[in-house]
DSSP file (Angstrom, degrees, kcal/mol; ACC not computed):
  #  RESIDUE AA STRUCTURE BP1 BP2  ACC     N-H-->O    O-->H-N    N-H-->O    O-->H-N    TCO  KAPPA ALPHA  PHI   PSI    X-CA   Y-CA   Z-CA
    1    1 A M     >        0   0    0      0, 0.0     4,-2.7     0, 0.0     5,-0.2   0.000 360.0 360.0 360.0 -42.8    5.0   -8.1   -5.8
    2    2 A R  H  >  +     0   0    0      1,-0.2     4,-2.4     2,-0.2     5,-0.2   0.925 360.0  47.5 -62.1 -44.7    5.8   -6.8   -9.3
    3    3 A L  H  > S+     0   0    0      2,-0.2     4,-2.3     1,-0.2    -1,-0.2   0.911 112.7  49.3 -64.1 -42.4    5.6   -3.2   -8.2
    4    4 A E  H  > S+     0   0    0      2,-0.2     4,-2.5     1,-0.2    -2,-0.2   0.926 111.4  49.3 -63.5 -44.4    7.8   -3.8   -5.2
    5    5 A L  H  X S+     0   0    0     -4,-2.7     4,-2.1     1,-0.2    -2,-0.2   0.908 111.1  49.7 -60.0 -42.0   10.4   -5.7   -7.2
    6    6 A Q  H  X S+     0   0    0     -4,-2.4     4,-2.6    -5,-0.2    -1,-0.2   0.897 110.2  50.7 -65.2 -39.1   10.5   -2.9   -9.8
    7    7 A Y  H  X S+     0   0    0     -4,-2.3     4,-1.8     2,-0.2    -2,-0.2   0.931 109.4  50.4 -62.7 -45.6   10.9   -0.3   -7.0
    8    8 A L  H  <>S+     0   0    0     -4,-2.5     5,-3.0     1,-0.2     6,-1.0   0.875 111.8  48.8 -61.3 -37.3   13.8   -2.3   -5.5
    9    9 A Y  H ><5S+     0   0    0     -4,-2.1     3,-1.5     4,-0.2    -1,-0.2   0.925 108.3  54.0 -65.7 -44.9   15.4   -2.5   -9.0
   10   10 A A  H 3<5S+     0   0    0     -4,-2.6    -2,-0.2     1,-0.3    -1,-0.2   0.828 111.7  44.0 -61.1 -33.4   15.0    1.3   -9.5
   11   11 A I  T 3<5S-     0   0    0     -4,-1.8    -1,-0.3    -5,-0.1    -2,-0.2   0.339 119.2-108.8 -96.3   7.7   16.8    2.1   -6.2
   12   12 A G  T < 5S+     0   0    0     -3,-1.5    -3,-0.2     2,-0.2    -2,-0.1   0.684  84.1 120.7  80.8  18.8   19.5   -0.5   -6.9
   13   13 A R  S   <S+     0   0    0     -5,-3.0    -4,-0.2    -6,-0.2    -5,-0.1   0.726  77.4  33.7 -88.0 -23.3   18.6   -3.1   -4.3
   14   14 A V  S    S-     0   0    0     -6,-1.0    -2,-0.2    -9,-0.1    -1,-0.1  -0.973  75.5-136.9-129.7 148.2   18.1   -5.9   -6.8
   15   15 A P  S    S+     0   0    0      0, 0.0    -1,-0.0     0, 0.0    -6,-0.0   0.613  81.7  54.8 -82.9 -11.6   20.1   -6.4  -10.0
   16   16 A E  S    S-     0   0    0    -11,-0.1    -7,-0.1     2,-0.0    -2,-0.1  -0.904  85.1-107.9-123.4 149.2   17.2   -7.3  -12.4
   17   17 A P    >>  -     0   0    0      0, 0.0     4,-1.8     0, 0.0     3,-0.5  -0.288  40.7-101.5 -68.8 161.8   13.9   -5.6  -13.3
   18   18 A A  H 3> S+     0   0    0      1,-0.2     4,-3.0     2,-0.2     5,-0.3   0.879 118.7  55.5 -52.6 -47.1   10.7   -7.1  -12.0
   19   19 A L  H 3> S+     0   0    0      1,-0.2     4,-2.6     2,-0.2    -1,-0.2   0.885 107.7  49.7 -59.0 -39.7    9.7   -8.8  -15.2
   20   20 A S  H <> S+     0   0    0     -3,-0.5     4,-2.1     2,-0.2    -1,-0.2   0.914 112.9  46.8 -64.3 -42.9   13.0  -10.7  -15.4
   21   21 A V  H  X S+     0   0    0     -4,-1.8     4,-2.3     2,-0.2    -2,-0.2   0.933 114.5  46.5 -65.4 -46.2   12.6  -11.9  -11.8
   22   22 A I  H  X S+     0   0    0     -4,-3.0     4,-2.6     1,-0.2    -2,-0.2   0.915 111.4  51.3 -64.9 -43.2    9.0  -12.9  -12.3
   23   23 A D  H  X S+     0   0    0     -4,-2.6     4,-2.2    -5,-0.3    -1,-0.2   0.915 111.1  48.9 -58.3 -43.3    9.7  -14.7  -15.5
   24   24 A A  H  X S+     0   0    0     -4,-2.1     4,-2.8     1,-0.2     5,-0.2   0.891 112.3  48.0 -64.9 -40.1   12.6  -16.6  -13.8
   25   25 A M  H  X>S+     0   0    0     -4,-2.3     4,-2.4     2,-0.2     6,-1.6   0.869 110.1  52.0 -69.9 -36.0   10.3  -17.6  -10.9
   26   26 A Q  H  X5S+     0   0    0     -4,-2.6     4,-0.8     4,-0.3    -2,-0.2   0.928 117.6  38.5 -64.2 -43.5    7.5  -18.7  -13.2
   27   27 A A  H  <5S+     0   0    0     -4,-2.2    -2,-0.2    -5,-0.2    -1,-0.2   0.886 122.8  42.0 -72.4 -39.4   10.0  -20.9  -15.1
   28   28 A G  H  <5S+     0   0    0     -4,-2.8    -3,-0.2    -5,-0.2    -2,-0.2   0.893 134.4   9.1 -80.3 -42.3   11.9  -22.1  -12.1
   29   29 A I  H  <5S-     0   0    0     -4,-2.4    -3,-0.2    -5,-0.2    -2,-0.1   0.333 100.5-106.5-124.4   5.3    9.3  -22.8   -9.4
   30   30 A G     << -     0   0    0     -4,-0.8    -4,-0.3    -5,-0.6    -3,-0.1   0.790  48.2-173.9  74.7  27.7    6.0  -22.5  -11.3
   31   31 A L        -     0   0    0     -6,-1.6     2,-0.4    -9,-0.1    -1,-0.2  -0.275   6.6-157.1 -53.9 136.1    5.0  -19.2   -9.8
   32   32 A K        -     0   0    0     -7,-0.0     2,-0.4     0, 0.0    -1,-0.0  -0.968  10.0-132.6-119.9 137.7    1.5  -18.1  -10.9
   33   33 A M        -     0   0    0     -2,-0.4     2,-0.2     1,-0.0   -11,-0.0  -0.729  21.5-123.2 -90.0 134.4    0.3  -14.5  -10.9
   34   34 A C        -     0   0    0     -2,-0.4    -1,-0.0     1,-0.1     0, 0.0  -0.556  13.9-159.9 -74.1 136.5   -3.1  -13.8   -9.3
   35   35 A R        +     0   0    0     -2,-0.2    -1,-0.1     2,-0.0     2,-0.1   0.300  49.0 125.7-101.3   8.2   -5.5  -12.1  -11.7
   36   36 A T  S    S-     0   0    0      1,-0.1     5,-0.1     2,-0.1    -2,-0.0  -0.438  72.2 -99.2 -65.7 139.7   -7.7  -10.7   -8.9
   37   37 A G     >  -     0   0    0      1,-0.1     4,-1.7    -2,-0.1     3,-0.4  -0.244  26.8-119.3 -61.2 148.2   -8.2   -6.9   -9.2
   38   38 A F  H  > S+     0   0    0      1,-0.2     4,-3.0     2,-0.2     5,-0.2   0.876 110.7  56.3 -58.8 -41.3   -6.0   -4.8   -7.0
   39   39 A M  H  > S+     0   0    0      1,-0.2     4,-2.5     2,-0.2    -1,-0.2   0.883 106.2  50.5 -62.3 -37.7   -8.9   -3.2   -5.2
   40   40 A A  H  > S+     0   0    0     -3,-0.4     4,-1.9     2,-0.2    -1,-0.2   0.903 112.9  46.5 -65.4 -40.6  -10.3   -6.6   -4.1
   41   41 A V  H  X S+     0   0    0     -4,-1.7     4,-2.5     2,-0.2    -2,-0.2   0.928 113.4  48.2 -66.3 -45.7   -6.8   -7.6   -2.8
   42   42 A A  H  X S+     0   0    0     -4,-3.0     4,-2.0     1,-0.2    -2,-0.2   0.902 109.8  52.8 -62.0 -41.8   -6.4   -4.2   -1.0
   43   43 A R  H  X S+     0   0    0     -4,-2.5     4,-0.6    -5,-0.2    -1,-0.2   0.914 112.0  45.2 -61.2 -43.8   -9.9   -4.5    0.6
   44   44 A E  H >< S+     0   0    0     -4,-1.9     3,-1.2     1,-0.2     4,-0.4   0.897 109.7  55.3 -67.2 -40.0   -9.1   -8.0    1.9
   45   45 A A  H >< S+     0   0    0     -4,-2.5     3,-1.4     1,-0.3     6,-0.3   0.855  98.7  62.4 -61.8 -35.4   -5.7   -6.9    3.2
   46   46 A E  H 3< S+     0   0    0     -4,-2.0    -1,-0.3     1,-0.3    -2,-0.2   0.755 100.6  54.5 -61.7 -23.7   -7.3   -4.1    5.2
   47   47 A L  T << S+     0   0    0     -3,-1.2    -1,-0.3    -4,-0.6    -2,-0.2   0.592  86.1 100.7 -85.8 -11.9   -9.2   -6.8    7.2
   48   48 A Q  S X  S-     0   0    0     -3,-1.4     3,-1.8    -4,-0.4     4,-0.4  -0.536  77.7-127.4 -79.9 140.7   -6.1   -8.6    8.2
   49   49 A P  G >  S+     0   0    0      0, 0.0     3,-1.5     0, 0.0    -1,-0.1   0.817 104.3  63.5 -56.9 -34.4   -4.7   -8.0   11.7
   50   50 A F  G 3  S+     0   0    0      1,-0.3    -4,-0.1    -5,-0.0    -5,-0.0   0.682 103.1  49.9 -68.4 -14.6   -1.2   -7.1   10.6
   51   51 A T  G <  S+     0   0    0     -3,-1.8     2,-0.4    -6,-0.3    -1,-0.3   0.459  98.0  84.8 -98.9  -2.5   -2.5   -4.1    8.7
   52   52 A Q    <   -     0   0    0     -3,-1.5     2,-0.3    -4,-0.4    -5,-0.0  -0.779  60.0-157.8-104.1 144.3   -4.5   -2.7   11.6
   53   53 A T        -     0   0    0     -2,-0.4     2,-0.5     0, 0.0    -2,-0.0  -0.839  29.9-103.6-113.0 156.1   -3.3   -0.6   14.4
   54   54 A T        -     0   0    0     -2,-0.3     2,-0.4     2,-0.0     0, 0.0  -0.665  34.7-152.0 -80.2 126.1   -4.9   -0.2   17.8
   55   55 A R              0   0    0     -2,-0.5    -1,-0.0     1,-0.1     0, 0.0  -0.803 360.0 360.0 -99.5 140.2   -6.8    3.1   18.1
   56   56 A K              0   0    0     -2,-0.4    -1,-0.1     0, 0.0    -2,-0.0   0.378 360.0 360.0-116.5 360.0   -7.2    4.7   21.5
């Protein structure tokens, strides 16, 4: 999420950098950041149906 928010800020799609948005969400709604390593998250995401395409 942080990288995507920063990218959107860099291309002018959102008015604040990622850290500002995340800080506001942590304070406002109690957002918690996952500390699981990226590779573990990516590995699990690869198993989800929405990331798979049908091969013929």
